N, C-alpha and C positions, 0 to 999 in steps of 0.2 A: 485342115486349120494345120499349126503346127506345133506341136506342146514341150516341154522340155524335157520331160519325164519321160516314157517308154509305156512305163503304170497307163499314165493317161490316155494313153492311144489306144493299151489294151481294152481300159475300160473302154472310150468312147466305143471300139469298132467290138464290144463284145455286146454291148444296148441292142443289138442289130436280130439276138436273139429273143428277148424281150420285146421287138416291136413283132417278131415271130411267133410268139405268144399270143400278144395282145389281138392280130387279126382273125390268126384259127380261134379266137375266141365268138371274133365279132361274124367270124363266118358258117361257125357251129352250133344253133341253141340250146342241142345236147348237153355241150359240153364246157359251154361257154362261163358259165363258173369256173370251172375247174383248169382252165386256161388262164384267166385273172387271177385267181387264186398261184399258178404257179411263175404266174409275171412275176409281182408283187413278192415273191419269196426269191425267186429266181434277181431279180433288181436289185433288194437287196444286200447280197450275200456276194452279189460282183462289186458291192459299191466299198461292202469290208473288207472285201479282198487288195482290193483297187488299195486303200488305206494303207494300208500292210506291205504290199510292190512297193507305196510310195516313199512314206521312208524308209527302208532299207536301200530303196536306191541315195536316195539321202544318204543313210550311213553311211552308205559303203562308199559313194562319192569325198567323204571327208579324209577318207584313206589317207596317210601323205603331208598334210596341212602340219603345220606345225602346231605348238601351243598358245603361238603370243595370237593365232589367228583366230582362234574359235571364242564364241566368248564365254566372260568365267561363269557366266551364270549352266550353262551345257556341260563345262568343266567340272562345275560340282554338283553339277547333275549325276555325273559320270562314274563321281566318287561317289556319291551318297550310293547309286546301284550296285558298286561293286564290291559297299563295305554291306551293305546289306542282304547282297547275299551270302549266306549260311556256309555254301562251300569255296568259301573265300581264305585262305589258307592263315590270315591271322587270328581266324574265329575256329576252325579245326584245328590249331594246338590244341586249345584248351581242353582240348580230349584225351589226350598225352599225355604218358608219361616220364616217356622215353623222349629224349633229343638228338637227330643225326641228323648229318649232312644231308642228308634228301630231303627231311623237312625242314632243315637253313635255307634246299637251293629254293625250294617250293615259294619264300619267303620272301626270296631276297629276287624273285622272278615277281609275286602279287605287286612291293610293294613297285618294281620296276614298271609296271603295267600303269598304276597311277604320277610314276612321275614326270604325267603333264601337268600336273596340281601345280609343280615349282620350278621344273626345268621347260619355259620356253620355247625352246630348240625341239621338245625332243616332237616328234612325229607322232599324229592322230598311226596307227593300226589295230586291229580287231580285238584288240583284249580293251580298246576302249568303248563304256558305256552308254547306250544308248533304247531307249525301250519301241520298239518297231512293232508292237501285237496287243491290239486293246488285254483287259483284261479281262485273265476269264471270265465268262457270264454275261458282261457290262460292255457295253457296246455304243451309246451311247451320245450325247452331242458333249457333258462332259469329259467323258474319256480321249472322244476326237478330241477335245479342247487342250486338255492333260499331255493328248501326242503330241500335240505342236508343241506345247510352249516350253520345250523339255532344250529347243533351240537357243532363245532367249532369253527368254524366263518375260511371254509375252502373255499378260492373260484376258485377252482379245484378242486371237488373231484370228474373229472373223467378225471384227468388225466394220470394214468393208464390204460385209455380205450384207445382202435386206436382211435386215432381223427377223422380221416375219415368216421366210421365207427360211432362215437355221431354223427358226421351232421347228418346224414344217418335222425336221429328222426322228426327233423323239416320237411320235404322233406313227408314221412309216413303219417305225421299229415295234411296237405294241402294236401295227396292224400286220405286221410280218407276225406279229409274238402270238396273233391271235387264228391267225391260218394255220399256224404249224399247231399249237397247241389245243384250240376252240373245234377246228375247222369252222370258222366265224368269217365271212368276207362280206361286205351289201354296196365295195364300189360297182364303180363302169367301165367299161375304155377309158375316159376319160380321166378317169381319177391315173388310168396306169400310166396314160401319153403328161399329165401330168405331174409326177416322179419323177417319169424318166427325166425330162425336161428339167427339176430342181435336181436329183442329180447330177446330170449334164453339169449347170453349171456351179455345181458347188466342187464338181471335180478340176475346172479349169479352174476356180477362185486355188479351190488346194496347189494345186500346181505354178500356178504362179506368185503365193504367195511362199511358196518354200523354196523356189526359186531365190529369190528375192533378197532371201534368207541369207542364202547357202553361195551368192555371190561376192554381198558382206564381205569373206573371210576365205572366201578360196584364190 
């Protein structure tokens, strides 16, 4: 199957490593639980890496697009992220008692970096802000929704994905948490197989969802 993003192809291929761990579990009674636990931890980690990689691919893909093509929500979100960054030149200036040409130039550069909000012909470049990473320590379904919602404000990006299946994401993350922090796992090879299938379907859905959004303004 052909995917729109390289990150998706990489993730689907990498699942074979999880399959290998599952097969090792089935053939090694002594280390069965160990291989099953490694399978879940590896699978979830690969999925989280996939999310950050595909968002970065999407973000890099809008470089060169003129501002008028982008959804207003995405542009407003970019300004918000920029303004809230404590390192931006406008915030930094309040800590200085002297004003120099260098400081003025930094402000000019900063204002130019967010000029896409008023200049519809401004081409998007690397200064355009778009979160491509999960918040530190938070990787659940709500965080995933927020990351995808940055594109155009869609608050229900997984409406067309099976609701019951999507709700499994937090449960799977909890399983991994218990393995890592309490060394607890009660699953079987079927548990691993079901979650491989679930995350593969979810990755394919995200690949299509992001690409369809991208097509509207590319």
